[in-house]
Structures are given as structure tokens and as C-alpha cells.
C-alpha positions as CSV (number, residue, x, y, z in Angstrom):
1,I,-10.2,4.5,8.5
2,Q,-7.9,2.0,10.1
3,G,-9.7,-0.4,12.3
4,T,-8.3,-1.8,15.6
5,D,-7.7,-5.0,13.6
6,G,-5.3,-3.2,11.2
7,V,-7.8,-3.4,8.3
8,V,-8.8,-0.4,6.2
9,Y,-12.6,0.4,6.3
10,H,-14.6,2.9,4.3
11,R,-18.1,4.2,3.8
12,W,-19.6,6.7,1.4
13,Q,-22.6,8.9,0.9
14,T,-25.2,7.1,-1.1
15,A,-26.3,10.4,-2.8
16,P,-25.5,14.1,-2.4
17,N,-26.7,15.4,1.0
18,S,-27.9,11.9,1.9
19,F,-27.1,9.0,4.2
20,F,-23.9,7.0,4.3
21,S,-23.5,3.4,3.4
22,D,-22.5,0.7,5.9
23,W,-18.8,0.2,6.6
24,H,-17.0,-1.9,4.0
25,S,-13.5,-3.5,4.3
26,L,-10.8,-2.7,1.9
27,G,-8.5,-5.3,3.5
28,G,-4.9,-4.8,4.3
29,N,-2.9,-5.4,7.5
30,I,-1.6,-1.9,8.2
31,D,-0.1,0.4,10.8
32,G,-1.0,3.9,9.5
33,L,-2.5,5.4,6.4
34,T,-3.0,8.6,4.4
35,I,-5.4,9.5,1.6
36,A,-5.1,11.9,-1.4
37,R,-7.2,12.8,-4.3
38,N,-5.9,12.4,-7.9
39,K,-6.4,15.3,-10.3
40,D,-9.2,13.4,-12.0
41,G,-11.1,13.0,-8.7
42,R,-10.2,9.4,-7.8
43,M,-9.3,8.8,-4.2
44,E,-6.0,7.0,-3.5
45,I,-5.1,5.3,-0.2
46,F,-1.5,4.8,1.0
47,A,-0.9,2.5,3.9
48,K,2.2,1.4,5.9
49,G,2.1,-2.3,6.1
50,L,3.3,-4.3,9.1
51,D,6.5,-4.9,7.1
52,N,7.1,-1.1,7.0
53,S,6.6,-1.0,3.2
54,I,4.0,1.3,1.6
55,Y,1.0,-0.1,-0.3
56,H,-1.6,1.8,-2.2
57,R,-4.9,1.3,-3.9
58,W,-7.1,3.7,-5.8
59,Q,-10.5,4.1,-7.2
60,K,-10.9,2.8,-10.7
61,S,-13.0,5.9,-11.5
62,P,-14.2,8.9,-9.5
63,N,-16.8,7.6,-6.9
64,G,-16.1,4.1,-8.2
65,P,-14.8,0.8,-6.6
66,F,-11.2,0.5,-5.5
67,D,-8.5,-1.6,-7.3
68,K,-6.5,-4.1,-5.3
69,W,-3.5,-3.3,-3.1
70,H,-0.2,-2.5,-5.0
71,F,3.3,-2.4,-3.5
72,L,5.1,0.9,-3.5
73,G,8.2,-0.2,-1.5
74,G,10.0,1.8,1.1
75,N,11.0,0.9,4.6
76,V,9.3,3.6,6.7
77,R,8.2,4.8,10.1
78,Q,5.7,7.5,9.1
79,I,4.0,8.5,5.8
80,Q,1.9,11.5,4.7
81,S,0.5,12.5,1.3
82,V,-0.1,15.9,-0.3
83,E,-1.7,17.1,-3.5
84,N,0.6,19.4,-5.4
85,D,-0.9,22.3,-7.3
86,D,0.4,20.8,-10.5
87,G,-2.0,17.8,-9.9
88,R,0.6,15.2,-8.8
89,I,0.3,13.4,-5.5
90,E,3.5,13.5,-3.4
91,L,4.4,11.2,-0.6
92,I,6.7,12.2,2.2
93,A,8.0,9.6,4.7
94,I,10.5,9.0,7.5
95,A,12.6,5.9,6.8
96,K,13.5,3.3,9.4
97,D,17.0,4.9,9.4
98,Y,15.3,8.4,10.1
99,G,16.0,9.7,6.6
100,I,13.3,11.7,4.9
101,L,12.0,10.2,1.7
102,R,9.8,11.4,-1.1
103,N,7.9,9.7,-3.9
104,I,5.9,11.6,-6.4
105,Q,3.7,10.8,-9.4
106,S,5.5,11.3,-12.7
107,V,2.4,13.0,-14.1
108,P,-1.0,13.8,-12.6
109,N,-3.0,10.5,-12.2
110,G,0.1,8.6,-13.2
111,P,2.6,6.1,-11.7
112,F,5.1,7.0,-8.9
113,I,8.8,7.6,-9.8
114,G,10.2,5.7,-6.8
115,W,11.6,6.7,-3.4
116,E,14.3,9.4,-3.2
117,T,16.3,10.5,-0.2
118,F,15.2,14.0,0.8
119,G,16.8,14.7,4.1
120,S,18.0,13.0,7.3
121,N,17.7,12.6,11.0
122,A,14.0,13.3,11.3
123,K,12.0,11.8,14.2
124,T,8.6,13.1,13.1
125,F,7.1,15.6,10.7
126,C,4.0,17.3,9.3
127,I,3.3,18.9,6.0
128,A,1.1,21.8,4.9
129,K,0.4,23.9,1.8
130,Q,1.1,27.6,2.0
131,G,-1.1,30.3,0.5
132,N,1.1,30.4,-2.6
133,G,0.5,26.6,-3.3
134,C,4.0,25.5,-2.1
135,V,4.3,22.6,0.2
136,I,6.2,23.0,3.5
137,I,7.6,20.3,5.7
138,F,8.3,20.8,9.4
139,A,10.4,18.1,11.0
140,I,11.6,17.5,14.5
141,Q,15.2,16.1,14.3
142,I,16.6,13.4,16.4
143,N,18.4,16.0,18.5
144,G,15.0,17.8,19.1
145,E,15.7,20.7,16.7
146,L,12.7,21.9,14.6
147,R,13.6,22.4,10.9
148,Y,11.6,23.1,7.8
149,I,12.0,23.1,4.1
150,S,9.6,24.6,1.5
151,Q,9.0,24.1,-2.2
152,K,10.6,26.9,-4.3
153,S,7.5,26.9,-6.5
154,P,4.4,24.7,-6.5
155,G,5.5,21.1,-7.2
156,S,9.2,21.9,-7.3
157,W,11.7,21.5,-4.4
158,I,14.7,22.9,-6.4
């Protein structure tokens, strides 16, 4: 979770169906975060820094310790993550200029390809997965209009 001090904190179960650990700091100086699970089971945290860039850190192994923070770039207002049915994590964001951006892993558990423009004039958005595995984005435009776009097949927008 994000603490009131802008730092990311986490805790974990010490054993299945057991107690949780104390809270531990993962550092950072953030203004928003989202979490996704890699195909191999490792958790990955994505955080919007106070500079509006995205940073991420991931577990080195499933249920293991986290690596340090890494820079992913971007200049964003809002960020969300989704796990595609093909195993890749995809990030959707609203840029400071209100454009919609996306960044996706090149392969499951792999590096991200870089930010791509995906739409424009969005004030806020939410994402969900439909019953067929396709991701859908609902966005409220600057003019107040509600719009949506859906993947054509799981993992593919075209």
C-alpha cells in the first residue's frame, strides 16, 4: 500500500492460512500505484513518482524479495495494470496531456516495449477483463463523454 508519507509498504503471510508479517518499507516517493502478477507468479509493483514518471520493482522469485526500483518513463496522471490472458502485463495510463498511453511486456515475464500513444482526451479511466479474456477500457473524456475500447482478442488491440 501507499503510506501517507508516499512510501510503499507491504506485508505477507508467513505461512499458508497463517499470520501476516509486520509492515516493511519498499521505499519510493510516490503518488499512486498498481500491482500485477507475472505469469511465473512474481508480483510486480508499478508506481507513479512525484515526477509523474512510472517506476517498477518486482519479486526476484515467486514469494521472494523485491528487486530495487527501476525507471519505466512516461509523464502520467493515472496508471493501471492488467494481466493479459497471453501472460503479459499491460500498463494503461493517462498522460499529462490527457492522451491514453500503453506499455506492455514483450513476452510474459519479460521487459516492457516502451510507451505508445493509444488514444486522446481522457480525464479518467478504468479497465476490466471480459468473460472472453479481452481487456476493455472505459474512459471519461475531457468533454464528459464516456467512451470505451476493447481488445479484439485476448492480448491484441488490433
